[in-house]
N, C-alpha and C positions, 0 to 999 in steps of 0.2 A: 847598389841599383848603376846600372851604367848607362849613358846616356842615349837617346834615341835616335841620335845624328850624330854621335862619336866622329863615322866614318867620314859623314859629310864636311863635319869640321878640320879632319884631318886635309881634306883634298882642299876644302874652299883653302886653306893657309899655304898647303905645299906644293899645288900643281902650277902656280904658275912659278917658280923655284925649278922646279921640272922641266919647263919645257925648258925654259932658259939653259938649263943643262944641255938639252935634245937627246937626251937619251933617259932609258928607266929599265934599272937593273933589277931584274924578277928574283925574287929570293922565297925559300919555301916555307919560312913563317910570316908572323906578324910583322906589318914596317917597321926598322928602328927608326926612333925621333930621336934630333939632334937640336938645340935650340940655336939660333948662332943670330947676335946682334949684329943690325946691320949698322954698315960706318954712318956719322951724322951728316946730314945731307949738306949738300951746297949752298949756302946764303943765295938769297937774291935781293936783299937790299942794297940800297946805296952802301959805298964802302964806309963812307962820315959815320956809320951808324955803329955804334957798339953791336959786334957782335953775340949772337945770343948763342952757347951750345946746346945743340939738340940732342935731345935724349933719345939714347940708345931706342931703336923697334927690334921687338923680339918677333924674329921668324920662326918659322918651321921647316925643315926640310927634311926630306922621308926616301930612306933610301932604300930602293926598290917599293913592291908594293904586295900585295896578298894573291896566293893563285888564287883563290876561290870566287865563286861568282857572284853578280849582286844578290843572287838567293839566299846568302848566308849572311847580305848587308845590303839592304835595300836601299837606296836613300833615299827621302822625302818619308819613308813611311814613319808611324807612330811607333817605336822599338823601346823597349823594358827588358832587363835584363838582371838576371840574380845570379851571381857568382859563387865558387864554393863557401868561401867565410862566411855564407847568409845563411847557410843548414850544415856546414861541414861539422860543427860542434855540438850536435844536437840525436836527439835517434832518428831522428830521421824516415819516417816508418813509408812513406809514400809521397807521391809526385805532390801533394797539397805541400810537405815541407818545405818544399823548393818553392813554391808558385806564392806564397802565403803575401810575402810581401811587395809583389807585383801590378801596380793599379792596374784593374782592367781586368784581371782574371780571380775567379772564383769558384769554387770547388763544393760539391756535394758529395754524400756516401754512394755510389754503387753499390752493384752485385759481387760483392769481395773485399777480402783485404785490402787491397793497391788496385780496385776499379775503382779509381778517383774520377767524378764526371767531371771535366776539365771544361771550364767556360771563359772566354774572350770577349765581356763586354756582352755576356748572357747568352753563347751561342750554343750550349750544351745545357742550360737550364732547364730544360722543358723533356732533358733526357735520362733514362733510369741505367744506364750503364754505359760507359766507354767517354771518347772523344769525338765527337760529331762537328759537321761546320766548320773545321779546322783542317788544315795540311799537316802532319805532326813527318818527320824528320830525326835522323840522329847522327850527327857525323857528316848530315848531306844526303842518307840514306833513306828512302822514304818509310815511316812505318805505319802508314796510312793506304788500305787495301782500295783496290778501286772503287767498292762500293761504299766508299768513304767514311768506312771503319776504323777507327785505332782507339788501342785499350791500354789502360796505365800498369797494368798486369806487371809487365816487363820490366819495369824502372823502379829497379834498387837507388836512391839518391848518393848510394857510397860510392857508384861508379862514376858518377860527373863532376867536372872541371864550372859547369851553369848550362845555361838555357836562356835561351835570346825569344823572345815574344814579341812579332811582328802582329800591331792589330790594325784592326781593320778592314774593306773590301779589299781583297785579294790574289782575285784571279788571273790577273793581269799575268805575274809570274808565277805563280802557284797554280794554275789551275781550278780544276771542280774540283769543291767541296771547300775552298778556300773562302768561305761568304763571310767570316770571319777574321782570317786573317790562318797564321802560319805561327807551326813553335819550331824550334830546332834546339835540340838535347846534344849539348856537347861533354863528349866522354874524356877525362883526364888525357893528359899524355906521359907515355913510357919517358919519355925525360925526365919528367916533374916527378914522378915516383922513385923511378932512378932504384929499384929493388924491390923487397918484398916488405907487405904491410897486411898486418892479421889483426883483426877486430871481431868485436865479441859486445854486443847490446843486448842486456837483459833487463826484466822490466814486470810490472803488473799484469795479472791476466795470462801468465804464464809463457812470458815473450821470451823469447830465443831470438838473435840474428847473427850467426856465426860468417864471420865474408874472409877476404882476401881478395889483395889486388897487388898485381906483379907489371914492374916496367923497368922498360930501359930506351935507351935511344939517342942517337946521334946523328949525324948532318949524311947518311945514308940510310938509315931506317929508324923507325917508333913501334915501339910493342906494348898494347897494354892487354893485361888481362884481368878479368875481374870476376866472381864468383860467390853467392849466398845463400844462405839457408834460414830461413825466416820460419818459426813456426810459434803458435799460440793457441790457448784456449778459448780465447775472443771475451769478450765482456758482455755479449748476448747471448742468450741459451740457443744453441745450434748454430755457432760462428768462428767454431775452432775452424784450422784451418796449418798449412804445411805448403808453402813455395819457395821454390828454388829456381835462381839467375845464373845464365852466363853470361858473358860481354867480352868481345875480344876487336881489337880492332889493328890491321897491322899495315905501316907506311911502308915502303922501298923504294927508294930513288934508283929509278934502274941506270938512270944517264943524268949526263944536266939538264935535259929539257922532257924526261919521261919518269914518272912514278906512278906507283901502283898502290892502291891502296883497296886491303881485305877488310870487310866487316861481317860478327858473326853476332847473334844472338839466338837466346834460345831461355824460354821461360817454362816452367811447369806448374800450375796452380789447382791444388787440390783441398778444396775450400768448403765445407758445411756451409748452409745457406739460413738464415731466417726470412720469415715472412717481412716483406712493408705492411706497415699498422694504419688502421685510420689514425684518424686526431684523437678518437674517443678512448681507442685500444692503449694509444700512446701516453695517454694523460694518467689509464690505469696503472700500466705495466711496460715503460717503455725497454726494462731489457729482459723480456718474458720471462720472469722467474713466477717458478711453480707452473710449468705451462711442458711438464714430461707427456705427457697425455692431455685428449682433451676429454675425456671423461674425467670428472672432479678435477679439470686444472684450476690453476686462478683467475681470477679476473682478468679479462682484456688481452686473453690468449688469443695469437692468431692462429688459424685454421685452415684449411684446402679440402672441401669436397673430393673425395675421390669416387670411379663405380665400384662398388665390390668386387664385379669379374672382371673389369678394368676396360669396357666398353661402354655400358650400359645398362639403364635402368636404376637400381638402389645405389644411393651414395653412404657414406661413410663419412664425418670428419677426424680429419687426423692434424697434429699438430707437426713442423715441421723435423721434431727430433722422432716421431712415429713415421714418419716416410723418409728419414735421413735424407732430405734434399738439400742440393750442392750443386758445387760444380768443379768439374774435371776437364782444366783446358791444358791445352800446350801449341805452344807457337813459337817456329825454328823461323827466322830471318837471314840468308846469306848473300852476301853485297862485295861485287868488285867494281873500283874505277880506274880507270885510266884516263892521266893526265899528260899532258902534252905539249911543250911551248914550239911555236911554229915558229917565235920569234920572240926577243924580250916583251912584246907589248901585245900577244897573241895568245892565250891560254884554250886548247880546246879539250873538253871534260867528255868522256862516254862509261856511264855504268850498266851496270844490270844487277837487280835485286830479286831474290825467290823469296815469297811470304807464306809459308805456310801454318795456316789456324786451325787445331781440331779441338773439337767442342763437345762435351755430353755435360748436359744443364736440365736437369730433373729439378727446376726449382719452383716451379706452385702445381699444377693438373698435372701436367704434362712435361716428357724428357724430350728434351730439343738434341741431337746428336748429329755429327757430319764435316765432313772435312772443307777448308776454304783454302784454293789452293790463288796464289799470287803471282806475275812475272808483270816486272817493269822494268822499260829501256829508256834512259836518258843520255840525250846529249847536247851541248850549251856549247858555245863560243862566245870569248870575251875578248874585246880589244879596245887600247888604248891609244886614243890618235889626237893629231893636232887640228885643229881648223883654225888658220890663222894662228893667232897666239894664245888659243883658247884650249885649252882640255876638252877631249869629248871622247867618253865611254860608252861601247855598243856591245850589247848585248843580244843573243838570239839563242833559241833554245827549242828543241823538239821531246814529246817524248809520248811511249803507249805504253798502257799497263793494260793487261788482262785479267780475269779472275772466274775461272769455274767453280762448281759446290753444288754438292746432294749432300740436302739432308731428309732428314726421316723426323717424326715428333711421334711420340707414344705417350697412350695414357698411363698413368700412374695406376697401382694398383695403393689398398689402403694399406701397407704392409711395410716392415722394414727392410732396408739396405733398397730406396730407391726401385722396385720391380717394376719392369716395365711391365704395360698390359695391350692390348692391341694396337694398332698403328692407326692416328686419326690422321695423319696427311703427312706427303713427298713434297720435297720441288727439287727440282735441277734447272740450272741454267748459267748463265753467263753476264760478265757486265764487262765492255774495256771502254777505254779513253784515250780519242790521240789528240794531240795537243802541239800547240806550235804558236809561237810568242818572241817577242823583243824589245827589247827595252835602250834609250837613249838617255845619255846624264850628260848634257854640255855645261861645265860651266863658262857663261858666257861672258862672266865680268868675275875679278876677283871674292869678290865676297857672295856671289851667286852662281846656284844650281838651278837651272831648268830640265826636269827628268818628265818624258812622253814613252807610251808602249801599249801596247796593245798585246791580246792574248785573246787563243778563242780553241776551242775543245769540240771535238766531235763524239758522243757519245751514244751506244746501244746497248741496251738491257733486252735478252733473250732466257725467259723463266717460263714452268711448268707446273705446278702445283695442282697436287692430285689431291681431295678432302675426304673423306670416308663419312661414312654416313651408317651407323649400326644400328641395329634391335637385332632382338628375338626371331624374327621372319626374315631378313634379308640384311646385306651389305650393300648400301650403292656406294658409287664413285663419281667424284663431280671434278671434270678438269677445269681449271682455270688459266690460260694459255696469256701472256703478257709480254708482247716484243714492241719496244718503245723504241724511238730515237732520237736524241736531242742533240741541237747546236747552239753553244753560246757564245756570244763575244765578249770582251772585257779589256776594255781601254784606260788608263788612267793618266794623269798629269799631277804634276807634283812641282811646290818651287820652295828653295830653301836659301834663307839669309843669313848670313854669318857677321852681322856687324861689326864685332869685337870678340873678341879672344872670351868677354864674360856671357855671351847672348848668341844664342840660337834659335833662329823661326823657324818653322815649315806649313805650308800651305799644300793639303792634297787632295783633287779629289777621284775616287775609286768605286771601281764597280767590279762584282765579283755574282757566281750562278752555284750552284748545288742541283744536281737532279736527284731524285729519289732512290732511296734504296731499293733493292731488287725487296727487301721482305717487307716493306710498306704496302706496295702493291695487293699484298694479299691477304693482310687483316681488315675488317671492316669495323666500322663504330660500335658493336656489340663486344669487342675484344675477341672476336672469334674470326677462324680463319674462312676467310670467302675472297669478293674481286671489289680490289679499290685500285683497281688499272687506271681511273682517269686523272690519277695524282698528276700535276706540272711541275716545271723545274722550278725553283724558286732564282730571284734572281734579285742584286743592292745595289743602292747608289749612295756612297756616302762621304761625304766632307770633314776632313781632319783640319785642326790650324791648333797648331801647339809651341811652346816655345819649351829653351830650356834655360836656366840661367846658374852661370858657376863665378860669382865674382870673387870665391879665393876657395884655397884646401881645405875650409871647413865648413863650405856651405855648397850645397846643389840642391837645385828646384826643377822640380819639372811639370809642365802642366800641360794637359791634352782639353780641348774640346770636341766630340763629334756629332756628329745627325746625320743619319743613315735612313733611306728610304728604301722598304721590303714592297715585292710585287711578289704575290702565291708565295708567302713563308709558310715554310714547311713546318707543322705543328704537332709534334705528337700527345697524348695524352692517357694516362691509365683508365680502365673500363673494369677494374678490378682485379683482386687473386684468384678467385674462382671463373675464371676465362679462359678459353685455348692458350692465347697470345699475349695477354695481358694489356697491351698497350697499342694505338692503332694513330695513324700520322693523315693529317686534312690539309689544305692550302688554306691561310688570309689571303683573300684577294692584294689586300692593302694594311701597313703598319709600318710604322717608325720608331727607330729606338732613336735615344739621343742621351747625353750625359756627361761628365766631367770626369777624368783621371787626375791625379795629382800624389806625386812623387817627391819628397823632402828629405835631405840627409842634413843635421846641423852636427857640427863641433861646436858645443856653444863656450868652452873654455880650455882653446888648443896649448895656452901656453899655464895653468895650471892644472889641469886634468885632460895632457893632451890624450889618455886612453879611453875619456867618457864619449860618448855618443847620441844622437837620437834620429831615429829614423821612422819617418810615416809614409805611408799610402791609402790612399780613400777615395772609392771612386763611387758615383752619381750617377744609375741607370734606369731611366725611365723608358720603358717600353711599351704602346698603346697600339690596339686595331685602331685604323681609317676605314675600312672596309672590310665588314665582314659579318655576315648573317646566320648564325646556330640554326640547325632544325634539331628541336629533341622530341624525342617519341616515348609514348609509352605503345600499352598493350590495344588501346581504342584510338587515338589520337597521334598528329604532329602539329607542331608549332614551331614557327619560325622567331627568332631574339635575335633584335641587330645589338654586337657587341662593340658597334663604332663606341671609342673615346672611354673602352675597357683598358684597362693592365693586362698587360699580358703574363700571362700568370706562369709559376714557377722563377721570376725573376726579381732577384732580392735588390729594392731601389737604392739601399747604402749599405757599401760594408770597407769596414776603415781595420786598419793593423798598426800598431804603434809597439815602438821598441826603444828601451832604455838601455845603453850596451855600455859595458865596460871591459879595457884590456889591460893590464897594469903593461905599460912600456918597459919598464925597468927597474930594480932595484932588487929586494929581496924577495919580493911577491911577484916578479915578472913573469908572467906567461898565464897569471891568474886572471881569467873574464868571466864572464856573464850576461844576463841578461833577462828584465823583467818585462812581458811583452801582452800588451793587452789585443785582443779579437772580436770585434764588432759586428752582426750582422742585424739588420734593419729585418722587420716583419714584412711578407709578402703573401701575394693572395695565391690557390693554384688550383682554381678554375675558372671558366673564362666572363662568367656573369662575374667574380669579383662577391664573392660569400660569404669564401674561408680562408681565415688568415693563417699561414701558420705563427708560431710565437717569434720573433728575435730574441736573440742572446750575446751576450758578451763572455768573454773569457780569459784569464788569469791564465799565463804560464811564466814558471822561473826556469830558469838554468843558472849553471854553475861548470866551467871547464878547466884544463891546468895545463897549458903545454908548458914543459920545464925547459928552460933557456937552453943553447949551448955550454954555457961554462958549466953544466955542473955535469958533462962527460953523457956517460951512456943511458944517463936519464932523459936525457934532450929526447929519445926516439919515443917514448910514453908518451898516450893522450890520454885523459880519463875527463868524463863529464856526465854531471849529475841533473835530474833534470824533474821537473812537475809539473803535468799539464792539469789543467781545469783545476787548481787551487781551491776554488771557494765551493768545486761538485756540483758545478750547476747541471742540470740536465736540459736537454734541448735536440732540435731536429738536425741531425748531420747530414738528411738526405731527406727529398720529400718531395716527391713525382708528382707532376698535374695530373687531374682529375677531372672525371668529365660531370659536368651538370645535369640533372634530373626532374621528370616532367612527371609531377602529381596527375591523379587521376582528375583532379578538376581543371587541368588545361594549365595550370599556374608552376614557376620554377619553383623546386622544391629549396627550402632557404638553408643557412649554415647549420643548422641540428641535424638536418635529416644528410647534408653531404659530410660532416664529420663522423657519420659511421658508415662513410665507404673507405674497402680498405683497399691496399696496393700501393698504398703512398711514402708510411713515415722510416726512416731507422734512425733509433736515436745514436745521439754522439756519446764517448765516452764519458764516463766519470773520471774523477780523481783517480790520476795513476803515476806511476813512480816508474821511472827509467835512470841505468847507469848503462857506464859503455868505457871500457878500454881500448886506444889501439897501440900495436906496436910497429915499429917500424926496423928492417932489417937491412 
């Protein structure tokens, strides 16, 4: 775990020395750091007194500066990172394995093997798929589309050097949808790979991941190519999958002042998909065994009711296996960036990214089919100046992104092959965002930084949805039009104080905004396609106060407290599996998010057991409605219920990860290591009335790996590991989406026993699983 203000600390100690030198020399890589002892100070006491020798003072001289913009290292913002050594020695099947030890980050199982729902401070806790309320990038190229959608299918952890998580309201720098922050994934450099690596992971449930990494680099170029093919039978009935990923980055220095970076990502996901269960179904049959057919199936089998003629009338209940529910998605991203140094102190970057996502998703009663084409242009300028004797870093950036889409929704027939019936709806439209932002980072004193910034975005959403109602007599078509334009501003300010080399403190006031996604305009609270175009843009104001304590090489502690105020928060919840769209979105007028994040690394016995280490991450996340009245309806009446003071559903109040690690640094067993890991998640509510709880859980995972030392010759090129996940074979809910409350015939809210029968919420997590892997380098 790296510091949330490592860059600030370097700047806080180094820039005065740079100012005295009078120039900055730009380099392509990270700063080169040297520690230089200052000479003893001249004594100011009378000469008759004995002179005391002043101890040498350690200073840091930074030769050069990173070329990256402030969006990749935002000073003053709470930042946690995971590096390759945190996840490289294990099976690492999804992004969850990369982020498991990052405070503030939680994750739920989405709709597919690697479709992990990542939440930062609860950002996606109410989503059934993807990464929402975050801006996600890879190597600085955006992978969040203009409608705010990012998906984790394309992330194979084997390709990455690390990931940085920038937490808290962050629209000043990152624009629309950075309501809870931003994430940047960093692929491995070609120079660090320096050859060819071939690897294979294998284990329970027929899982195989065969992958290769090719890399080379020098001062002129850096090239990295990664490819993987993953297949598994899954541990839930109808969850087998095959997914392939290709990832490439090429950096070329055209001249001392010009560089080009080319980026390419491609992913194909072909996955069968089980149904989300009710709590009752989950308790009876979490892995959906004995559910080949609905007729005569085991207790607790999930089913969908499909029209026999694919349009209207009588319905037949079928299981996911009978209908072959699933996803076939393809995602391709191509980006090109030009970096130009006007002077050693001023860098201009301009990049273009094309992102094409094509989906075919027969996931419930309907099949969702269509392409989503996105275009993104970004340009920014970073300048390092001196005001008097104090350094000032200025950043200004602009962006424009555009997405056009057209999708069709078909009813499914109750037969094999996910066979399409009649068309139930179509939607065609666009969304664009144009933004401008600036930030000033002023080191007004040797140990102090002040940061201010302002960003704004104009967003335009235009779409038409046609909903078809079919009967034996006629077919009716209803057109619903959404033409919405939003303008949002986001100022921010922060202070960073580094009193000495052991401590760093920061305080930040940040703001953010997120417009509704196009799809949310066309789903009613009943989960059917219809008019929901009254949705408003959500906004947040957040305060962070954090510190990092690093008294020695064996201890590092990082803690942050946050309090965030939301206006018109967009909340999504499920209406059940037997609905057209499944989930719908509404605005909660006012809500508050508050919590604490803690990360600690401790090398308890650095002399006697130098390879032993304890690592801990913990998050407390309390989110409540402060103003929201929900209207529930049945066939005869409607009633309103105040949710003021209720916990926002889907958010886990407590989650903790603890690892005891050991790597033998020398001797006969040099290179042998492993860890024991405990992951704990608390219970949480899944409805607005706070009536139904999803059980919490704790998991124990064990891992052993071996990296032979260089003295063993060619054997040094081999890496191997064995891992056991969920050692105790616990049954737990890996994903649980929020559900709607119900109004009974007597006008009262339904209790927990009724809600426990509502479908469309829970995916069970993996039972005990054994994995192993080998990797060889050429």
